[in-house]
N, C-alpha and C positions, 0 to 999 in steps of 0.2 A: 187417314193420316195419323201416325202414331205421335203421341206426346213424348218428346225426348227431353223435356225440361229437367227432370231429376237426374237423368244420365249426364246431361251437359253440366249441371251444377256440380255433380260429383267429379267429373273430369276436370272442370275448371279449378276446383278446390285442390285437387291432387297436383295438377300441373303448376299452379301458382305456388304451392308449397315448396317446389323445387327451384324456384327462381331466387337467385341471390345476386347482389351486386348491381342491381338496376339503378339507373339515374334518371330514367324517363321511359315512357311507353306511349306509342301511337296506336290508337284503336280505329276500327272501321265504323264510320258513322252509319246510323240507322240499322245496324246489324243486330239481330236478336241475341247474338252471343257477345258482341263487342261494343255496341253503341253505348255512349255515356249518358245520353238523355234523349227524351222523346222517342224511345224505342216502342214500336207498336206491340201491344200485348194482345193475346188471343184468348178467347174463352175455351172451355173444355171441349166444345164442339168444333173448334178451329175457326170460329168467326172473329174477324178483326175487331179490335176495340180501339180505345183512344191511345194516342201516342204519349205515354206517361211513364214508361218503364226504363230500366237500366239493363243493359246486356248482361247475361249470366256470367260470362268470363270477366267482364269489366267490374262487375259487382264483387267477385271473389278477389280480383286484383286490388281494388280499393280497400277492401276489408283487411287484407294482409299488409298492404303498404299505403296507409292513409296519407302519408307525407309525399308520395311519389308524384312527380309531374306527369299527368296523363292528358292527352289531347286527342280529339277526333281528327282523322286525316283531312277531311274537307275543310275544317276550320283553319288549317295551316296554310291555306291559300291567302288568307288575310295577313298582310305583312306585319301588322302590329301584334296579332295573336301568335304568329310564328316566332317573332322576336321574343315575346314574353315567354313562350314555351322553352325556347333554346336557352334563354337566360336562367330560367328555373332549373333546367337540366344541369347547366354548369355550376349553379350554386349547390345543387345536390351532390355533385361529383366529389 
């Protein structure tokens, strides 16, 4: 298995640099590229480690837009979290 971490980080940084006018962003939970928290990290041999990372794309997104409301898709099933996210999006707009 090839380690594509650096390629993904470069892609994410370049892609995010072209995003303007965002008022909110929904990312995919548990995704190595998009998870916000508890993303499983792997060592250089591909062995799974602890769930403690942030997805590569989400990291680039939050570095460029630290004020942007960002939420994981699965968390939006919770009515209170969803309402809070939508409220933050409208305040950002």
